[in-house]
C-alpha positions in Angstrom: 133.2 83.6 121.5 132.0 82.1 118.2 130.7 85.3 116.5 128.6 83.4 114.0 127.0 81.4 116.7 126.4 84.6 118.7 124.9 86.3 115.7 122.6 83.3 115.2 121.5 83.4 118.8 120.9 87.2 118.6 118.8 86.8 115.5 116.7 84.0 117.2 116.2 86.1 120.3 115.1 89.1 118.2 112.7 86.9 116.1 111.1 85.2 119.1 111.3 88.3 121.4 112.7 86.4 124.3 115.6 84.6 125.7 113.7 81.6 127.0 111.9 80.8 123.7 115.2 81.3 121.8 116.9 78.9 124.3 114.2 76.2 123.7 114.5 76.6 119.9 118.3 76.4 119.9 118.4 73.6 122.5 120.6 75.8 124.7 120.2 76.7 128.4 118.9 80.2 129.1 122.1 81.1 130.8 124.1 80.1 127.7 121.9 82.4 125.5 122.4 85.2 128.0 126.2 84.7 128.0 126.4 84.8 124.2 124.3 87.9 123.9 126.4 89.6 126.6 129.6 88.6 125.0 128.4 89.9 121.6 127.3 93.3 123.1 130.7 93.5 124.9 132.5 92.8 121.7 130.5 95.5 119.8 130.6 98.0 122.7 126.9 98.6 122.3 123.6 97.3 123.7 121.6 95.4 121.2 118.6 94.4 123.3 116.5 96.1 126.0 115.4 93.6 128.6 112.4 94.0 130.9 110.6 91.5 133.0 107.9 91.2 130.3 109.6 91.5 127.0 112.8 91.9 125.0 113.0 94.7 122.4 115.7 95.9 120.0 117.6 99.1 120.5 118.3 101.4 117.5 121.7 99.8 117.2 120.2 96.4 117.5 117.7 97.1 114.8 120.4 98.0 112.3 122.7 95.2 113.5 119.9 92.7 113.0 119.5 93.5 109.3 123.3 93.1 108.7 123.5 89.9 110.8 120.7 88.4 108.8 122.6 89.1 105.6 125.9 87.7 107.0 124.2 84.5 108.1 122.4 84.2 104.8 125.7 84.6 103.0 127.3 81.9 105.1 124.3 79.6 104.4 124.6 80.4 100.7 128.3 79.7 100.7 127.8 76.3 102.4 124.9 75.5 100.0 127.0 76.6 97.0 129.8 74.2 98.0 127.3 71.4 98.2 125.4 72.2 95.0 128.3 73.4 92.8 127.8 70.5 90.5 124.0 70.9 90.3 122.4 72.8 87.5 119.3 74.9 88.3 116.2 72.7 88.1 112.6 72.5 89.4 110.0 75.2 89.5 111.0 78.9 90.0 108.3 81.3 91.2 109.1 85.0 90.7 106.9 87.9 91.9 107.0 91.5 90.5 104.8 94.6 90.2 102.5 94.4 87.2 103.9 97.1 84.9 107.5 96.7 85.8 107.2 92.9 85.6 105.7 93.0 82.2 108.3 95.4 80.7 111.5 94.4 82.6 111.2 91.2 84.6 109.5 89.2 81.9 112.5 89.5 79.5 114.9 88.4 82.2 112.6 85.4 82.9 112.6 84.6 79.1 116.4 84.6 79.0 116.6 82.6 82.2 114.4 79.8 80.9 116.3 79.6 77.6 119.6 79.3 79.6 118.2 76.7 82.1 115.9 74.3 80.3 115.5 72.1 83.4 113.6 74.9 85.2 109.9 75.6 84.8 109.1 79.3 85.5 106.1 81.0 87.0 105.9 84.8 86.8 103.3 86.3 89.2 102.5 89.9 88.5 100.7 91.9 91.3 100.8 95.4 92.7 100.0 94.0 96.1 102.8 93.1 98.5 103.0 89.3 98.6 104.3 87.2 101.5 107.0 85.1 100.0 106.8 82.3 102.5 103.0 82.0 102.7 102.6 82.4 98.9 105.5 80.0 98.1 107.4 82.6 96.1 111.1 81.9 95.5 112.2 85.4 94.7 110.6 88.8 94.3 111.5 92.1 92.6 110.5 95.1 94.7 110.7 98.8 94.1 111.1 101.1 97.1 112.5 100.9 100.6 112.1 97.5 102.3 110.2 97.3 105.6 110.6 93.5 106.1 114.1 92.8 107.4 113.4 89.1 107.5 114.2 89.0 103.8 117.6 88.8 102.2 117.8 91.7 99.7 120.2 92.5 96.9 119.9 96.0 95.3 119.9 95.7 91.5 118.9 99.2 90.4 117.1 102.4 91.3 114.1 104.3 90.2 113.1 107.9 90.4 109.6 109.4 90.7 109.3 112.1 88.1 106.7 114.8 87.2 105.7 115.0 83.5 103.3 116.8 81.2 102.7 117.0 77.5 104.7 119.7 75.6 101.5 121.1 74.3 100.0 121.5 77.8 103.2 123.2 79.0 103.1 125.6 76.0 99.5 126.6 76.9 99.9 126.8 80.7 103.6 127.4 81.2 106.1 125.2 82.9 105.9 125.0 86.8 109.3 126.2 88.2 108.7 125.2 91.8 106.5 122.6 93.5 104.3 125.3 94.9 103.5 126.4 91.3 101.5 123.2 90.9 98.6 124.9 92.7 97.9 126.8 89.4 98.1 123.7 87.2 95.7 120.8 86.4 97.1 117.7 88.0 96.6 114.0 87.4 96.8 111.7 90.4 98.2 108.2 90.1 97.4 106.4 93.3 95.3 107.2 96.4 97.3 110.2 97.9 97.0 113.7 96.5 100.1 114.8 98.4 103.3 115.0 96.3 106.6 115.1 98.0 109.7 116.9 96.7 113.2 117.7 98.1 115.1 121.0 98.3 118.4 121.5 100.1 117.7 118.3 102.0 114.3 119.5 103.1 111.1 117.7 102.3 108.5 119.7 100.5 104.9 118.5 100.6 102.4 119.8 98.1 98.7 118.9 98.2 97.2 118.8 94.8 93.6 119.1 93.6 93.5 116.4 90.9 91.4 116.8 87.8 91.7 113.1 87.3 92.6 110.3 89.8 93.4 106.8 88.7 94.9 103.6 90.1 96.4 103.0 86.7 99.7 104.7 85.6 98.8 104.0 82.0 95.5 105.9 82.3 97.2 108.8 84.1 99.8 109.0 81.4 97.3 108.7 78.6 95.4 111.7 79.9 98.7 113.6 80.4 99.8 112.9 76.9 96.5 114.2 75.7 97.3 117.5 77.3 95.1 117.0 80.4 97.7 118.2 82.9 100.7 117.3 85.1 101.2 113.8 86.6 103.7 112.1 88.8 104.8 108.5 88.1 107.8 106.2 88.3 110.3 106.9 85.7 110.0 103.6 83.9 106.2 104.2 83.4 106.8 107.4 81.5 109.9 106.2 79.5 108.1 105.5 76.3 106.2 108.8 76.3 109.5 110.7 77.0 111.4 108.8 74.3 108.8 109.7 71.7 108.5 113.3 72.8 104.9 113.0 74.0 105.9 114.0 77.5 108.5 116.3 79.1 110.0 116.1 82.6 109.4 119.2 84.9 110.6 120.0 88.4 113.6 117.7 87.9 115.8 119.6 90.4 113.2 119.0 93.1 113.0 115.2 92.7 113.4 113.1 95.8 116.3 110.6 96.0 115.9 107.5 93.8 114.1 104.5 95.2 116.1 101.2 95.3 115.1 98.2 93.3 115.8 94.9 95.1 115.5 91.2 94.4 114.5 89.6 97.7 114.1 86.0 99.0 113.4 84.5 102.4 116.3 83.9 104.8 114.8 80.6 106.1 115.3 79.0 102.7 118.7 77.7 101.6 119.5 79.6 98.5 119.0 77.0 95.8 120.8 76.9 92.5 117.7 78.0 90.6 117.3 81.2 92.8 121.0 82.0 92.8 121.1 81.7 89.0 118.1 84.0 88.6 119.6 86.7 90.9 122.9 86.4 89.1 121.2 86.8 85.7 119.4 90.0 86.9 122.7 91.4 88.1 124.4 90.4 84.9 121.9 91.6 82.3 119.4 94.0 83.8 120.0 97.7 83.4 117.5 98.9 85.9 118.4 102.5 86.5 115.5 104.8 85.6 115.3 108.6 85.8 
């Protein structure tokens, strides 16, 4: 069994949710597709797909294996492409997507350094807090904060980010510092985002606290401005509060109840051969960015 071929067939079956459409796309017979999947499952000692008369679905093992198989196939494609392009310098247009605040503060400087290093590339930095479709929106690479739901993207973790709870020292002096998440019930809170439920962690157990915000805003800057003015306690991503913490305008509370850090990834589509310009951008992020917050 050619394991790479079997992986490719498995990914195609999973994407098209059927053996017959996968066979047509790969120009193989349905029986050949069936044999390759069976051989792969026998090699792994685990069932990857559940077959019924109407559909094909992934098992739990299959779901996890699919993500890893995509990465392996993308790495092979990248290696082949690198061998073909090793004499080529990055060129053309590079479109990078990132969240607004993080992009302005942290991705923008990387893009500046990248364009100085590679003068044959024209860059476009698209900042949006809405999740973009990389293929439909013609984005080469995106920076994303949080756990990834779309396993069709190749992802490389380049940092991590904590959510933190902060308040102004003056507010804490007047109202006292909350020692447990439940103590937030007696504090004025400032909500950044649509949900008033704040989640914490203690001894591996999730703790959910529903707040009654004095102020709700879709802007982290507005929430932090009100917090720095002594308006109450707010919960934001660590990078958003970094300046206020550095200058002593804010203080972290409930640190021991913080949830595990969120990953920061650079992602790009698997269907696209990793070009020299994308590879160079990802490498520059890994080389220069110190994206560990909190």
